[in-house]
N, C-alpha and C positions, 0 to 999 in steps of 0.2 A: 484561533481555531483549525482543527487539524479535520482534515479527510481521508477515507480509507476504502478505499471499493474491494470488496470481497464476494467472495462466492457462498453457494450455500452451503457447500461441501466441507466437511469437518479436516482439518491437518493432522496428518495420521502421528500417533502420539501426543494430543494436544487437543485445549479443548479450544484455539479459533481455528476459524477460519479459511480455506486458502485463499489467497489472496486474486489477484488479478492476472497479475505476472505470472505467476504458477497454472495459471487456467492456460492460459492466452497458447504459456509454449506449449503446454497439453494438447490444446487445439490445433496448434502450427507441426506439429510431428504427424498427425491422425493423417493415417493412408486416403481416406476417403470425404477430405477436404478442397472441394474445387479452387482452379486456379484461381478464380479473380476473390473467392474468399481467405485464398493463401496472400491476395498481390494486398488488399485493404491490412492482414495481420502484421504484412513485413511492413509498409508503411508507415505505420502507427511506435512498433516495435523497432525498426531500423531510426528513427529519429529519437526515442528515447535511451537508444544504445549509444548514440551518439553524446547525448548533451546531459544523461539522467546518472549522476552519480551510483554505481552499486556499489554499499558500505562494505568492506571488508567485515567490519566488526562480526554483519552476520552467521560469518568464516565459523566464528569461536564458540568453541562449545559451549562456555558457560553464558552465552546470548539466544539457548534453543527458542528460549520463550520470547524473541524479539521481537517486534509488529511493524512493521513498516507503517509512512502519516506522510500524507502533504502535506503543506502548507495549503491555506483554505483559498491563500492568492499566488498560487505557483500555479497562473495561469497557461501557459505553454505547454506544461505536462501533461495537465489535467484535461487538457482540453484534447489531449495524444489517446488516455486514459480512456476520456470518454468513446475515443472511436473504438478500440477495442471493446470498450464495455458494447457498442453497438454489433460490435460480430461477434464476439461471446453470445450476446441474449439471443441471435439468432440461430445458434449452432447449436442452442440446449444450455447453456449456460447462464441459467442467471448468478445478474450482477448485483448487489447493491452498494449504497456509499450512506456509510454513519459518518456520523461528526461528532468533535470533544473538542472539548477544550484544554480537559487533561489527558492525554493519551498515555501514559505512566510513569515510569521512571526514565526520565530522555539518558540513553547512553552515547548518540552519534546527535549531531546536524548538521545541515547545510543550510544555502539558501534554499531549498524548496523542499524540504520532507526534513521529518526525523524517525530514530528508530527509538522506540522505548520498548520499557518492559511492562506489563501491565502487572502495576500492586497488586500484590495477597489479598488485601480488604476493600470493599469498597462501601462506603457510610448507606446509600442508595443502590447497587445493584450492581452485577456486575461488570466488564468492560465490553463495550459496544462490539468489541472486534469478535467479540463472544458469542453475540446475537443471542443477547437477553436485550430485552427494553433496557435502556437506561435513563437515570431521571437528572437533568442538569443537577451540579451538586459546582460548589466551591474550585474555581478553574485554578492551574499552580502557577503562580506567578514567575518565577524562576522559566518557565515554557515560554510565556508570552515575550517573558523580554530578551529571552536569547530569539527565538520566534525573528522581534521587531529586529535584531541585530545581527542576522547572521548574512552571510556574504554568498551572493551566488556562486556555486560550483559546479561547472559543467565536466568536473572528470569521464576519463572512462570507463572506469570501474569494470565486472567484469561481467556480462552476460551469458546464456548458453546462447 
């Protein structure tokens, strides 16, 4: 199972919704954010910056539709994302968690996350990251097998 934390606002030029990190960076950069809220954001973003790799594949033009998902067993990073969610919710950036067994065509995988391109057609509805109710369908056995065999990767990545 894979989980994604996303806002209600759409990504420019895409049908997907903005992810929790994009919204956290936006909130962090607001001039009216009080010190205590900024400190909470920095605690969680700092931990994630140190321990969660930012996949370089996201910088490639051909993968502009790619969406990041956590493996549902990634307890530590998900706990910090829930911390981000709490701050974002308090400041008017509602965040929802969506789940799927099939995140799409997986183009990157590490021990905590996958990057996947949504499939162009889905038999039971649109992709859950697009914000339309998703009916559970067949799971991607390759994704599940890969998630089971992932190694934990705590690379440094590139964070704003």
